[in-house]
All heavy atoms as an XYZ file, in Angstrom:
668
protein
N      52.386    -24.378      9.598
C      52.051    -23.130      8.965
C      50.754    -22.607      9.570
O      49.791    -23.323      9.684
C      51.892    -23.363      7.460
C      51.634    -22.107      6.737
S      51.209    -22.413      5.024
C      52.757    -22.290      4.235
N      50.761    -21.358      9.991
C      49.574    -20.750     10.557
C      48.827    -19.984      9.480
O      49.413    -19.239      8.709
C      49.956    -19.779     11.674
C      50.592    -20.402     12.908
C      51.044    -19.301     13.852
C      49.610    -21.316     13.594
N      47.532    -20.187      9.470
C      46.688    -19.465      8.516
C      45.697    -18.648      9.321
O      45.010    -19.170     10.186
C      45.930    -20.440      7.594
C      46.929    -21.273      6.791
C      44.994    -19.675      6.679
C      46.288    -22.337      5.954
N      45.696    -17.382      9.047
C      44.727    -16.533      9.751
C      43.657    -16.081      8.778
O      43.911    -15.866      7.605
C      45.419    -15.321     10.377
O      45.906    -14.486      9.358
N      42.483    -15.982      9.285
C      41.397    -15.488      8.435
C      40.958    -14.135      8.968
O      40.997    -13.876     10.160
C      40.221    -16.469      8.441
O      39.697    -16.585      9.743
N      40.567    -13.299      8.072
C      40.128    -11.967      8.426
C      38.624    -11.902      8.224
O      38.123    -12.182      7.149
C      40.825    -10.895      7.556
C      40.291     -9.510      7.876
C      42.320    -10.972      7.736
N      37.933    -11.540      9.272
C      36.486    -11.375      9.170
C      36.189     -9.903      8.958
O      36.659     -9.042      9.690
C      35.816    -11.861     10.450
N      35.431     -9.637      7.952
C      35.053     -8.260      7.659
C      33.639     -8.066      8.185
O      32.705     -8.726      7.752
C      35.125     -7.965      6.143
C      36.554     -8.151      5.657
C      34.612     -6.558      5.860
C      36.712     -7.996      4.174
N      33.515     -7.171      9.138
C      32.211     -6.925      9.744
C      31.346     -6.087      8.824
O      31.805     -5.135      8.217
C      32.383     -6.216     11.074
N      30.111     -6.504      8.733
C      29.154     -5.736      7.961
C      28.122     -5.188      8.934
O      27.631     -5.902      9.792
C      28.476     -6.605      6.914
C      27.499     -5.846      6.064
C      26.877     -6.722      4.988
O      27.066     -7.923      4.995
N      26.139     -6.125      4.100
N      27.811     -3.929      8.825
C      26.869     -3.305      9.739
C      25.473     -3.879      9.545
O      25.030     -4.098      8.421
C      26.840     -1.795      9.483
O      25.843     -1.200     10.278
N      24.796     -4.133     10.648
C      23.417     -4.603     10.575
C      22.470     -3.508     11.049
O      21.338     -3.768     11.422
C      23.238     -5.856     11.431
O      23.517     -5.561     12.780
N      22.973     -2.261     11.028
C      22.203     -1.126     11.503
C      22.208     -0.018     10.468
O      22.970     -0.052      9.516
C      22.814     -0.608     12.811
C      22.847     -1.659     13.897
C      23.789     -1.307     15.028
O      24.765     -0.568     14.794
O      23.538     -1.761     16.137
N      21.355      0.955     10.673
C      21.304      2.128      9.808
C      21.224      3.381     10.662
O      21.393      3.322     11.881
N      20.948      4.512     10.029
C      20.863      5.765     10.773
C      19.860      6.703     10.120
O      19.459      6.519      8.976
C      22.229      6.443     10.849
O      22.663      6.829      9.560
N      19.468      7.711     10.897
C      18.636      8.803     10.403
C      19.398     10.085     10.717
O      19.923     10.238     11.821
C      17.255      8.816     11.086
C      16.457      7.563     10.698
C      16.480     10.086     10.711
C      15.134      7.422     11.425
N      19.483     10.976      9.749
C      20.189     12.235      9.946
C      19.451     13.339      9.194
O      18.616     13.056      8.337
C      21.638     12.143      9.449
C      21.724     11.951      7.953
C      21.872     13.043      7.108
C      21.643     10.689      7.380
C      21.930     12.881      5.732
C      21.704     10.507      6.017
C      21.846     11.604      5.196
O      21.897     11.439      3.839
N      19.749     14.570      9.545
C      19.117     15.652      8.808
C      19.328     17.004      9.444
O      20.250     17.198     10.231
N      18.430     17.919      9.090
C      18.510     19.293      9.568
C      17.225     19.632     10.312
O      16.169     19.099     10.031
C      18.702     20.256      8.402
C      20.024     20.018      7.675
C      20.410     21.156      6.749
N      20.499     22.453      7.398
C      21.521     22.860      8.150
N      22.532     22.049      8.379
N      21.542     24.071      8.669
N      17.381     20.539     11.255
C      16.249     21.043     12.019
C      16.658     22.374     12.617
O      17.748     22.880     12.354
N      15.800     22.923     13.429
C      16.115     24.192     14.096
C      16.970     23.899     15.320
O      16.637     23.015     16.116
C      14.839     24.912     14.477
C      14.067     25.359     13.260
C      12.793     26.058     13.622
C      12.060     26.402     12.325
N      10.643     26.575     12.530
N      18.100     24.595     15.471
C      18.978     24.349     16.619
C      18.211     24.337     17.938
O      17.376     25.193     18.189
C      19.978     25.514     16.565
C      20.037     25.864     15.103
C      18.613     25.680     14.627
N      18.472     23.305     18.737
C      17.829     23.165     20.032
C      16.538     22.376     20.018
O      16.054     21.958     21.064
N      15.942     22.156     18.832
C      14.710     21.362     18.763
C      14.971     19.931     19.213
O      16.045     19.375     18.963
C      14.151     21.318     17.334
C      13.241     22.485     17.005
O      13.045     23.356     17.883
O      12.735     22.520     15.866
N      13.985     19.337     19.852
C      14.037     17.925     20.226
C      13.446     17.114     19.078
O      12.367     17.430     18.580
C      13.222     17.661     21.496
C      13.687     18.437     22.695
C      14.992     17.921     23.215
C      15.366     18.644     24.504
N      16.752     18.514     24.832
N      14.165     16.082     18.669
C      13.712     15.186     17.614
C      13.359     13.860     18.275
O      14.172     13.282     19.006
C      14.809     14.952     16.551
C      15.338     16.281     16.000
C      14.322     14.024     15.447
C      14.337     17.113     15.270
N      12.152     13.362     18.018
C      11.727     12.075     18.557
C      11.637     11.080     17.410
O      10.968     11.339     16.409
C      10.362     12.183     19.270
O      10.464     13.155     20.307
C       9.954     10.847     19.862
N      12.322      9.954     17.570
C      12.339      8.895     16.564
C      11.668      7.686     17.195
O      12.116      7.192     18.236
C      13.772      8.584     16.130
C      14.389      9.841     15.509
C      13.793      7.406     15.156
C      15.864      9.743     15.254
N      10.576      7.216     16.575
C       9.794      6.106     17.116
C       9.751      4.967     16.110
O       9.416      5.177     14.943
C       8.349      6.573     17.419
O       8.396      7.710     18.278
C       7.547      5.465     18.070
N      10.074      3.763     16.574
C       9.958      2.576     15.737
C       8.478      2.260     15.560
O       7.749      2.093     16.548
C      10.662      1.381     16.386
O      10.314      0.188     15.698
N       8.027      2.185     14.331
C       6.628      1.864     14.062
C       6.348      0.403     14.415
O       5.263      0.066     14.869
C       6.270      2.197     12.597
C       6.340      3.725     12.415
C       4.898      1.657     12.227
C       6.176      4.208     11.011
N       7.353     -0.467     14.264
C       7.162     -1.894     14.548
C       6.995     -2.204     16.032
O       6.149     -2.985     16.417
C       8.323     -2.730     13.995
C       8.220     -3.001     12.511
C       9.123     -2.092     11.699
O      10.007     -1.443     12.288
O       8.934     -2.026     10.481
N       7.838     -1.595     16.902
C       7.800     -1.989     18.315
C       7.547     -0.838     19.292
O       7.509     -1.055     20.500
C       9.074     -2.740     18.699
C      10.313     -1.885     18.610
O      10.260     -0.667     18.694
N      11.460     -2.524     18.426
N       7.407      0.392     18.805
C       7.089      1.526     19.661
C       8.262      2.112     20.440
O       8.090      3.073     21.182
N       9.459      1.545     20.291
C      10.634      2.079     20.988
C      10.918      3.495     20.493
O      10.795      3.787     19.305
C      11.848      1.188     20.757
N      11.288      4.396     21.425
C      11.570      5.771     21.034
C      12.968      6.193     21.459
O      13.551      5.635     22.390
C      10.565      6.766     21.657
O      10.692      6.730     23.073
C       9.143      6.458     21.250
N      13.477      7.172     20.742
C      14.755      7.800     21.068
C      14.571      9.288     20.831
O      13.965      9.689     19.837
C      15.854      7.262     20.155
C      17.225      7.830     20.508
C      18.306      7.469     19.518
N      18.506      6.040     19.381
C      19.475      5.506     18.656
N      20.330      6.289     18.013
N      19.588      4.208     18.550
N      15.093     10.101     21.735
C      14.998     11.544     21.558
C      16.402     12.133     21.504
O      17.258     11.798     22.327
C      14.203     12.184     22.689
C      13.850     13.635     22.388
C      12.903     14.213     23.407
O      13.273     14.370     24.561
N      11.685     14.515     22.971
N      16.622     12.987     20.508
C      17.903     13.663     20.359
C      17.644     15.147     20.150
O      16.517     15.554     19.858
C      18.727     13.080     19.180
C      17.932     13.126     17.877
C      19.178     11.664     19.473
C      18.686     12.636     16.675
N      18.678     15.951     20.302
C      18.554     17.402     20.164
C      19.339     17.865     18.937
O      20.471     17.428     18.714
C      19.111     18.103     21.422
O      18.390     17.612     22.560
C      18.944     19.604     21.336
N      18.734     18.751     18.163
C      19.412     19.346     17.007
C      20.547     20.217     17.538
O      20.359     21.016     18.450
C      18.433     20.178     16.159
C      19.159     20.827     14.990
C      17.274     19.320     15.665
N      21.752     20.044     16.971
C      22.910     20.794     17.468
C      22.886     22.253     17.002
O      22.001     22.672     16.251
C      24.220     20.097     17.099
C      24.530     20.095     15.613
O      23.970     20.912     14.848
O      25.353     19.262     15.189
N      23.866     23.009     17.450
C      23.940     24.443     17.142
C      24.083     24.726     15.656
O      23.759     25.815     15.190
C      25.098     25.079     17.918
N      24.587     23.741     14.883
C      24.731     23.902     13.435
C      23.451     23.562     12.681
O      23.416     23.633     11.461
C      25.866     23.026     12.911
C      27.200     23.462     13.453
O      27.479     24.650     13.565
N      28.027     22.506     13.818
N      22.414     23.104     13.418
C      21.156     22.756     12.777
C      21.122     21.342     12.222
O      20.307     21.040     11.355
N      22.009     20.468     12.715
C      22.026     19.089     12.235
C      21.805     18.109     13.380
O      22.028     18.432     14.544
C      23.360     18.741     11.542
O      24.419     18.874     12.482
C      23.613     19.644     10.351
N      21.363     16.908     13.023
C      21.207     15.844     14.008
C      21.509     14.504     13.344
O      21.410     14.364     12.123
C      19.795     15.842     14.612
C      18.735     15.403     13.636
C      18.370     14.060     13.533
C      18.113     16.308     12.785
C      17.410     13.647     12.624
C      17.156     15.907     11.886
C      16.802     14.575     11.808
O      15.862     14.164     10.899
N      21.883     13.532     14.163
C      22.133     12.171     13.678
C      21.702     11.190     14.754
O      22.059     11.344     15.920
C      23.627     11.939     13.371
O      24.041     12.866     12.374
C      23.872     10.530     12.864
N      20.964     10.190     14.346
C      20.607      9.079     15.223
C      21.191      7.829     14.581
O      20.724      7.368     13.541
C      19.101      8.949     15.366
N      22.263      7.305     15.177
C      22.953      6.143     14.623
C      22.488      4.867     15.332
O      21.762      4.914     16.319
C      24.456      6.316     14.788
N      22.947      3.750     14.796
C      22.706      2.425     15.386
C      21.225      2.111     15.533
O      20.770      1.646     16.573
C      23.433      2.289     16.708
C      24.943      2.413     16.556
C      25.644      2.124     17.850
C      27.122      2.313     17.655
N      27.882      1.128     17.691
N      20.467      2.362     14.460
C      19.048      2.017     14.436
C      18.871      0.692     13.706
O      19.507      0.454     12.674
C      18.242      3.099     13.722
C      18.220      4.476     14.379
C      17.568      5.487     13.440
C      17.488      4.424     15.706
N      18.015     -0.152     14.227
C      17.699     -1.406     13.556
C      16.917     -1.095     12.282
O      16.157     -0.120     12.236
C      16.869     -2.310     14.474
C      17.608     -2.787     15.697
C      18.841     -3.596     15.315
O      18.806     -4.484     14.469
N      19.970     -3.264     15.923
N      17.088     -1.884     11.231
C      16.327     -1.659      9.999
C      14.825     -1.709     10.289
O      14.378     -2.480     11.141
C      16.738     -2.821      9.098
C      18.028     -3.302      9.661
C      17.982     -3.026     11.126
N      14.069     -0.891      9.602
C      12.620     -0.893      9.771
C      12.006      0.460      9.509
O      12.656      1.377      9.017
N      10.745      0.584      9.883
C       9.981      1.813      9.670
C      10.004      2.660     10.936
O       9.824      2.135     12.037
C       8.538      1.477      9.311
O       8.489      0.747      8.109
N      10.189      3.963     10.744
C      10.276      4.893     11.868
C       9.444      6.128     11.594
O       9.279      6.541     10.442
C      11.725      5.335     12.109
C      12.590      4.240     12.659
C      13.212      3.330     11.819
C      12.785      4.110     14.029
C      14.005      2.310     12.326
C      13.577      3.089     14.548
C      14.179      2.198     13.689
O      14.955      1.184     14.197
N       8.948      6.743     12.671
C       8.284      8.043     12.605
C       9.251      9.036     13.239
O       9.705      8.837     14.365
C       6.966      8.001     13.364
C       6.254      9.351     13.378
C       4.786      9.228     13.707
N       4.136      8.596     12.541
C       3.325      7.535     12.641
N       3.045      7.013     13.794
N       2.791      7.025     11.549
N       9.561     10.102     12.504
C      10.491     11.130     12.976
C       9.684     12.409     13.161
O       9.031     12.877     12.229
C      11.637     11.349     11.955
C      12.626     12.382     12.469
C      12.334     10.033     11.641
N       9.734     12.978     14.391
C       8.956     14.168     14.706
C       9.853     15.242     15.317
O      10.683     14.933     16.170
C       7.858     13.832     15.710
C       6.885     12.788     15.202
C       5.917     12.343     16.267
O       6.284     11.427     17.038
O       4.814     12.926     16.333
N       9.652     16.462     14.870
C      10.398     17.579     15.435
C       9.982     18.880     14.778
O       9.675     18.900     13.583
N       9.950     19.960     15.554
C       9.613     21.271     15.008
C       8.230     21.321     14.389
O       8.001     22.071     13.446
N       7.294     20.499     14.877
C       5.941     20.488     14.333
C       5.800     19.724     13.030
O       4.753     19.768     12.391
N       6.845     19.024     12.618
C       6.834     18.255     11.365
C       6.965     16.778     11.706
O       7.729     16.397     12.585
C       7.994     18.687     10.442
C       7.834     20.163     10.073
C       8.061     17.817      9.195
C       9.026     20.745      9.350
N       6.214     15.923     10.991
C       6.293     14.476     11.173
C       6.563     13.822      9.827
O       5.931     14.171      8.827
C       4.964     13.923     11.751
O       4.713     14.546     13.006
C       5.036     12.418     11.934
N       7.516     12.895      9.814
C       7.849     12.146      8.595
C       7.932     10.663      8.951
O       8.473     10.295      9.990
C       9.206     12.570      8.032
C       9.328     14.027      7.685
C       8.937     14.277      6.240
N       9.293     15.614      5.839
C       8.451     16.639      5.841
N       7.229     16.478      6.234
N       8.848     17.833      5.449
N       7.396      9.811      8.084
C       7.562      8.365      8.210
C       8.622      7.937      7.209
O       8.547      8.305      6.028
C       6.256      7.632      7.936
C       5.220      7.822      9.048
O       5.616      8.215     10.158
O       4.042      7.557      8.805
N       9.630      7.198      7.691
C      10.754      6.797      6.837
C      11.120      5.349      7.092
O      10.723      4.761      8.097
C      11.999      7.683      7.082
C      11.705      9.135      6.763
C      12.499      7.547      8.507
N      11.886      4.782      6.170
C      12.430      3.439      6.328
C      13.937      3.530      6.485
O      14.593      4.279      5.767
C      12.102      2.566      5.109
C      10.635      2.212      5.061
O      10.057      1.808      6.068
N      10.030      2.368      3.909
N      14.471      2.744      7.416
C      15.907      2.659      7.631
C      16.366      1.314      7.100
O      15.777      0.275      7.412
C      16.251      2.797      9.134
C      17.716      2.497      9.385
C      15.902      4.195      9.621
N      17.421      1.331      6.280
C      17.974      0.111      5.692
C      19.319     -0.212      6.321
O      19.997      0.668      6.870
C      18.154      0.294      4.179
O      16.909      0.546      3.573
N      19.718     -1.447      6.212
C      20.993     -1.908      6.753
C      22.143     -1.153      6.082
O      22.194     -1.025      4.864
C      21.175     -3.418      6.531
C      20.162     -4.177      7.379
C      22.593     -3.872      6.852
C      20.158     -5.665      7.116
N      23.065     -0.638      6.900
C      24.296     -0.039      6.397
C      24.142      1.279      5.680
O      25.053      1.700      4.969
N      23.001      1.963      5.854
C      22.851      3.240      5.160
C      22.174      4.257      6.062
O      21.615      3.924      7.095
C      22.036      3.063      3.873
O      20.699      2.730      4.183
N      22.233      5.507      5.638
C      21.595      6.594      6.367
C      20.395      7.108      5.594
O      20.389      7.085      4.371
N      19.396      7.551      6.329
C      18.192      8.107      5.730
C      18.099      9.576      6.125
O      18.098      9.901      7.310
C      16.938      7.345      6.228
O      17.084      5.964      5.908
C      15.674      7.894      5.597
N      18.049     10.465      5.144
C      17.984     11.907      5.395
C      16.544     12.329      5.649
O      15.647     11.963      4.894
C      18.556     12.679      4.213
N      16.342     13.100      6.735
C      15.021     13.627      7.066
C      15.181     15.092      7.453
O      15.734     15.415      8.500
C      14.373     12.841      8.230
C      12.992     13.391      8.533
C      14.304     11.350      7.915
N      14.703     15.992      6.599
C      14.778     17.430      6.862
C      13.542     17.839      7.651
O      12.419     17.583      7.220
C      14.850     18.205      5.547
C      14.979     19.707      5.750
O      15.203     20.146      6.892
O      14.850     20.438      4.752
N      13.768     18.440      8.805
C      12.664     18.876      9.663
C      12.624     20.386      9.798
O      12.442     20.929     10.881
C      12.773     18.203     11.036
C      12.621     16.691     11.000
C      12.914     16.090     12.352
C      11.235     16.292     10.526
N      12.813     21.071      8.679
C      12.642     22.519      8.666
C      13.758     23.309      9.290
O      13.501     24.229     10.045
N      14.982     22.950      8.983
C      16.119     23.723      9.470
C      16.089     25.119      8.876
O      15.069     25.572      8.368
N      17.196     25.793      8.963
C      17.253     27.149      8.422
C      17.012     27.109      6.925
O      17.799     26.553      6.174
C      18.618     27.785      8.692
C      18.847     28.001     10.169
O      17.856     28.177     10.897
O      20.009     27.979     10.594
N      15.906     27.666      6.533
C      15.625     27.765      5.107
C      15.718     29.228      4.723
O      15.274     30.109      5.470
C      14.222     27.228      4.762
O      13.263     27.912      5.553
C      14.131     25.737      5.024
N      16.300     29.464      3.619
C      16.487     30.836      3.162
C      15.643     31.031      1.922
O      15.788     30.313      0.941
C      17.971     31.116      2.845
C      18.140     32.532      2.313
C      18.826     30.893      4.069
N      14.751     31.985      1.984
C      13.939     32.307      0.820
C      14.603     33.458      0.082
O      15.133     34.384      0.689
C      12.534     32.699      1.249
N      14.576     33.382     -1.219
C      15.176     34.447     -2.010
C      14.101     35.033     -2.900
O      13.413     34.310     -3.616
C      16.319     33.903     -2.845
C      17.067     34.988     -3.592
C      18.346     34.496     -4.138
N      18.125     33.755     -5.368
C      19.097     33.321     -6.134
N      20.341     33.508     -5.802
N      18.835     32.664     -7.230
N      13.969     36.338     -2.845
C      12.990     37.035     -3.649
C      13.742     37.913     -4.639
O      14.617     38.675     -4.263
C      12.068     37.919     -2.769
C      11.073     38.694     -3.642
C      11.342     37.063     -1.743
N      13.374     37.780     -5.892
C      14.006     38.592     -6.931
C      12.960     39.589     -7.441
O      11.873     39.198     -7.851
C      14.517     37.719     -8.107
C      15.095     38.593     -9.205
C      15.529     36.721     -7.600
N      13.297     40.866     -7.376
C      12.394     41.912     -7.836
C      12.985     42.495     -9.118
O      14.127     42.930     -9.137
C      12.225     43.023     -6.769
C      11.318     44.127     -7.277
C      11.708     42.422     -5.470
N      12.191     42.485    -10.151
C      12.635     43.061    -11.416
C      11.738     44.247    -11.744
O      10.524     44.189    -11.588
C      12.547     42.040    -12.545
C      13.515     40.899    -12.360
C      13.414     39.882    -13.480
O      12.397     39.743    -14.129
N      14.515     39.190    -13.713
N      12.368     45.323    -12.174
C      11.627     46.525    -12.533
C      11.848     46.788    -14.011
O      12.970     46.799    -14.485
C      12.120     47.734    -11.698
C      11.369     49.000    -12.093
C      11.964     47.445    -10.215
N      10.745     46.967    -14.695
C      10.832     47.263    -16.126
C      11.013     48.769    -16.307
O      10.347     49.568    -15.625
C       9.586     46.783    -16.844
N      11.899     49.164    -17.204
C      12.105     50.585    -17.479
C      10.896     51.126    -18.225
O      10.356     50.502    -19.131
C      13.367     50.783    -18.294
N      10.458     52.323    -17.817
C       9.267     52.934    -18.449
C       9.639     53.693    -19.677
O      10.656     54.144    -19.968
C       8.575     53.830    -17.461
């Protein structure tokens, strides 16, 4: 009788994702070892850096800097000033 076992892989990596201005360069630097990765915000204003080792990272882009932690098997959202829409409401009182 043959018995097969199934190994379920668990990710040992995480990711950083978010929004920025289309075309901006995003630099992700490991605070622990200084390794860097640079990616470009896509035309939709989003970016993703996958396969990052768990740890502390500095994310820079569009003149904004954020320090974040990446955990095993999860994504960390970092907004770097993508398209923001301000809404102004003007109310006029009747005289």
